[in-house]
N, C-alpha and C positions, 0 to 999 in steps of 0.2 A: 035632770045632771044635777049634779049635786058639786057646789061650787065651794072654795077655797078662798079667805083672805091670804095675802102675802105672807103673812106672820104665820098663819096656820098652817099653810103649807111646809115653811119654812123648818115648823116643828116636827111637822109628819118625817122631811128628810134628814132632820136630827135624829128622830128616835128610829128612823129604820134603820141609820147609819150604826146608831149605838146599840142595835139588836144582832144586826147583822154582820157587823165586823169585829175581826179579834182585837184583843188592850193595846196591843203594838203591834209594829212590823218592820222587819229590815229594807229601808230603800237604797238600792243604788242612785246616785244622782251628781250631775256637776253643780258645783256652786255659780250660781249667776252673779247674784251681788253678795254683798256681805256687808250689815251696818250694826255698831255695836253703840247700843246709847244704854247701858246697864243690861239690858236684856240684849240680845243677837236677834238679828231678821234676816232672814235669808229669803234668796230665791232659789230654788230647785226648779235644774231642768232639764229634762235628756234629750239630745241630738239624735238626728237621723243620718243615715250616711252620708247624706249631701249637706251636710253643717246648718239645716233647716231645726227649728225648735220642733221637737215631737210632741211636748210635754211641759208644761208649768206650774209650779205651786209654790204657794208661800210658806214660810218655814217658822216657827219661831222658840227660840232656848230662850228660856227664863235664865233671869240671872244667877238664880241660886243653883240652877244645874250647869249654867254653861259655862260660869268661873272654871267648877270641877273639871267639865267636859273640855275646855281650851287647853288648861294645864296638862291634862293627860294626855290627850293628842301631839301636842309639841313636845313632852320630854319623850314619846314613844318615836316620833317620826322626825324630830328636829325642825320642823317645821311648823308655822300659826298656820289656822285655818284661812284660808284665801279664795278670792275669786280663782275659777280655772280649775282648783282644786274636784279630783275624784273622790266622792264619801259613799261611804255605807252606813247610812244612820239609822240608829232604831227610834221611830218614829210612832203617834197616836194620831187617827185621823180627827180633825175637830170640824164640827160647823158651827156658823154663828148665822144668826139672821142677819145680820148688816153686816160681818167683816167674810162672808160667807168661808167655803172649804180652807181648810189652811193644816199644816201638820205640826204638831209641838215635838220638838226633839227630845227623847230620852236617852239617849245614848252613841255614841259611836265607835267603829271598831277601825283601829289606827292601821292594823295589818292591810286592810284591804287597798288604802289611800297610799301604805307603803309598797305594795304591789305596784299599783299603779302610775307612783312616781320613778320605778327601779325602771318599769317598761318604757315611760317617757323620755327616761336619760339614755336608755339603752337604743332607743330609735335614734334622739339626738346625735349619739356615736356615731351609729350604724351608716347616718346621711351625712356626717362630715367624714367618714372614712371613704363613703361610695362621690362625696364631691375631690378628694384628694387631697384636703387640705389640712388632718391633720398633724404632719408632719413638717410643713411647711415655716414652722419659726421655727422649728430644730434646724432646719438649713440654712438660716441666718448665720453669719459670723458675727459673733460678740467684740464690740471693738476692744483693743488692747487696753484703754485707756479712757473708760464709761464716764467723764467727767462732766456731760454736758444730759441732763435729765431733765423729760418730761414725765412728771406724775400728774396722776388721775385720780383724784379724790377727793371729800368733803372735805371744806374750807377748815371747818369747827371737828373735823373727826382726830378723835386722840391718838389716833395709826399715823395719821399725816403727823400728827406733831412731834411722836417716837422717832418717824424716820427723818424728817430733818431733824433731832437733835443728835439721832446717832451721828449723821453724816458730819454735821460741824462739828462735833466733839470726838471724830477720832485720833488716835493717839499718835498717829503718823503724821497727823498734818494735813492730808491731802486736801486737797480745796474741788469741791465739788459746786457745779452751776446749777440751781433746779427752778422749774418754772410750774406754778400748779395750775394745772385744767378742771375747774371744778365740774363736778360729776355727782350725782344722786348716789347714793349706795345702798340705799334700804328702799323696800318698796316696790310696786309696779311700775314705775317711771324706770326704777335704775338701769336695766339693759339699755334702754333707748338714750339715758341720757348719759351713759358710758361711752355709746358709740359712737355720740356729737361730738365727746370729748378727745376721741381717737380720730375724727376726721379731722378736726382742727389743728392737733399735732400734723397728721398729715398733709396740712396746707404748706408745712414750713418743717418738714422731715429732714432737711440738709442742717437745720440747726442745734438738731439732738445727736447724742450719739444711742441712748436707749430710753424704752418707756417703763414707768413703773407705775404699777395700778395697787394701791394697797386699801384697805378699810382695818378698823378696828373700834370697838367699844360698841358694833352693833350686835343685834342679835343674831344667833346661829342658824335661825329662820331664815335670814337675808340672803344665806349662801346658795338657795335653791336659785335666785336669780342668776345666780353666774352659770349654770345650767342651760341656758336660754341660748338655741339656735343662732339667732342673728348675732348676740354677743359675743359667743364663741368662732364663729365663720367671719366675722370682723377681727377679731384679735389674728385668728390663724392666719389672715391675708395680711395684715399689716406689713409695711417695707422696713419695721425697725423692729430691733428685739425687743419683747417685751419679759419685764419681771414679773410677776403676780406676787402678792403677799398678801391673799385675803383669805386664807383659812385658817384651819385650826388642828391639832395632831391628828384628829381622826377622820377629818373631812379631804374629801378630794374633788374639786367641778370639775365640770368639764371644760372651761376656761383654763383649770390648772392644768389639762390635760394639752391643751392646743399652744401652749405661749412655750416662748424659748426657755426658760425658767420659771420656777415654782417654788418657793418656801412659804414656811406656814406664818407668819407676821411681818410687818411693817417693819419691826428693828430686825429682823432677820434679811429683807429684803436689803437692808444700808448695809448690811455686815457681808453680806455677800459683794454689794459693789465695791468696799474697802478691802476685802481683800484680793479683787481682781485685780484692784491697784497696787496692793501692797504685792503681790505675784510678779507684776511688771518691775516693780521698783528695787525687788528682789533682785530680776533677771538682770535689771540695769548694774546695781551693787557688784554683782559678780562678773558681769561681763567689763566691768569697768578695772575691776582685779586681773583680769586674764588678762587686758590689755595692758595695764601700767605693767605686769610680771615681763608679758613678751616685749613691751617697750625698754625694759632695764636688762631684759637678755642679750635684746638686739643693740643695745648701747653698750654692754661689757663685751658682745662678740667685736664689734666695732673698736673696740677701746682697745682689745686685746689685737687686733688686723690692725690699726695705726700703729700700735707699739713695735708690732711685727716689721711691719713695714720702716718704721722709723730706724730699728737696729740695720736694715737691709740698704737702708738706702743711708746711712751714716757710714757703713762699712763700703758699699758701693763708691761714696762720695771720699772716704778717706785712700780706696783703691786709686781711683780716678785722678785726685792731685797728687798722689805719691807717681803715678806714671807720669803726668804733665811735667811734674817737676825733674823729674830723669830727664823728659825730651826737653826741656827748656835748657838744662844743665848742658843736654847734647850740640842743642842749637846753640848756645852761648860758644863752646868749642868750637864749632864748627865757623859759627863768624869771625871768633876769634883769630882761625887760623887763615881764614881769608878776608881778613881787614887789610886796610890801605896799609896801614902803618906796618901789619907782618909781611907783606909784598913788597913793599920798600924796603926794608930791613934785609929781607933777601937778596935785594942786589937791582930790583927791578924799578922803572922809572914811571912817570906818564906824562906826555908832551898834550900841550892844548894850543890850539889856535884860535885868536877869537873866542874864548871860553868854550871851544868846543875840543873832545877828546881829536888827537890827530892819529886814526886807523890805517889811512893808506896814503901815499905821495898825491894821491889826486887830490889829498884833501889840504896842501898847501900850495904854494907859489911863490916864486923869488920876492925876496925883502919885505915876505912877513914875516914879523915876529913871532917865535916860538915861548912858550913856558914850559920848561919841563922841572917835574916834580920828584924830589926825591926823600929822601927819609927822614935828611936834616936840614932840608930848605928846596929853594925854586931857582933855575937859570933860567936867564933869560937871553935869548940868542936871535939872529937874523936868519932867513932862508937863502942862502948864495944862491945854490941851483941844485935841480931836483932831476933824476935820470933816474931811467930803469936800465936792472941790469938785464944781463942778458939770457941768465937763467931765472928770468922772474923777478929777480929779485928786485928790492928798492933800494934805493944806495943815497941817501940826502948828504948832500957835501953843503956843509953851510958855514959863516964865517963868523967867526964870536965876534963879534961888535962888541961885546961886553958882558964880561959873567960875573954874576954878585949871588953870593949863597944869603938865600933868606930864610932866616928859620922859623917856623913857625912856632905859634904860640904856644902850646905843650911842651915845646923842647926849649923855652927862652927861658 
């Protein structure tokens, strides 16, 4: 039996591989790990249906090749090479006695990755539709005056600074209250970091009118994070309206699809809020003008009505005064006709006994003093006797003890 040293066996394997294998192969695989240190070191895997690893191999892309491939891939896909991507790589098989079997990356087909990304994106959209959450944010009512704003962004992000500056420098002088909930907006940790920020906001949701998610200054490739199912699901189910300003003119993420309102940039998000306030201010101004016109119209109507009532009241008062004056004159004439002086002048007199008017023979008795009032004085007399005549007429007989004419003060 022929024996081989380890190095001899490795050399034999290398010779066989070099002789039997083609110069290069196009291989489909998932990037399980990726490290850049000038050169790019990757671990490629293929998973079985149960998600277990069915094959795994190391791959190296040398720096002079990697810089060209990475730029080409990013330009074509809008994404950077990252863990979890399905890629189609042109590789050559390499065997080393110390490092074993590995692959040297020579090229990449971006169209394969684009197709896989599109498939994953469509699967995520379909899953959200099946969950029934795609339109939940759209059903929320945006507050009329969205002044209290919870902002999800990186504290040092240029987009966050642009957003705050735009709000603070609005020409209408509207005052907004913002609070930053910091989150990682780039890289693999971005989706979970944003979810954690949203959960912090939800704990005090009554303190805010709206949530704004903004990013700016990052790479376009980071937009893939906003196609994450978990992040999109949390945004769709959030109890407050969300405004997203995370995209660019050509890009629409799944988060853009599920939130209440999507705009392209952080500045546009600020403008949207300012315009919402301005619309309400314009409505209030219009209502004020309408109220002012209606009030003035009502005042004019009441003034006209008061003027009409004043005229009617004045005429009615004049007629009433005239009527009362005529009635008073009639009463004065009537009183004058029935005054004691008038009666006295007609020959009538008034007799009193002890200060009481004598109306009947029974009102006096013999010896009682009587006072008879006439037009020009008073006659004092004494009752001599009093008897009733046969025909029910009373006859007074008296003896005039003394008669004295007493003139009244008016006649003196």
